[in-house]
N, C-alpha and C positions, 0 to 999 in steps of 0.2 A: 504494500500500500504506500509506503514511504517513497518508493521508486516512482510511482505514478505521479505523486505530488511534485517531485523534483523534475521529472520529464516535462510535465505540463508547464512548470515555471520556465524551463529553458525554452520551450516552444513559444510561450507567450512573449518572452524577451526577444526572440528572433523575429516574430511577426510584428512586435511593437516598434522595433528599431529598423525594420526593413525599408520604410520610406526614406530614411536618412542614409542608410548604408548602400542600398541598391543603386541609386543614381551615381554614387561615387565609384562603385565597382564597374558599372556599365559605361562610365564616361559620358553620361547624359546630363544635360543641364537640369539642375534640381527644380527650376521654375517650370520647365516643361513637364516633368514628372508630377509636380504638384497640381498643375492644371488638369492633367489626365485623371488624377485621383479625385479632384473636385467634380469632374464630369461624371465619373462613375458613381459617386455618392449622390449626385443630383438625379441620375437615372434610377438609382435604387429607391430614392424617396418618391419619385413619380410612380414607380411600379407598385410600391406598397400602399399608395393612395394618400400619403401624407402631403406631398406636393409642397412642402415647406411652410404650410400654415399651421398655426397652433390652435385652431378652432375645433 
């Protein structure tokens, strides 16, 4: 059980820091990577029906 907790912690750290590390490894401008991520989040909000409104 303890192993599962440590593995999940490691994976959460990898995925949490990927938006910072991945552009550096790929040699891509971080601004372009950020814009792509914002577009993906916007599409996800539209698909779930939230659309960005808090009503």
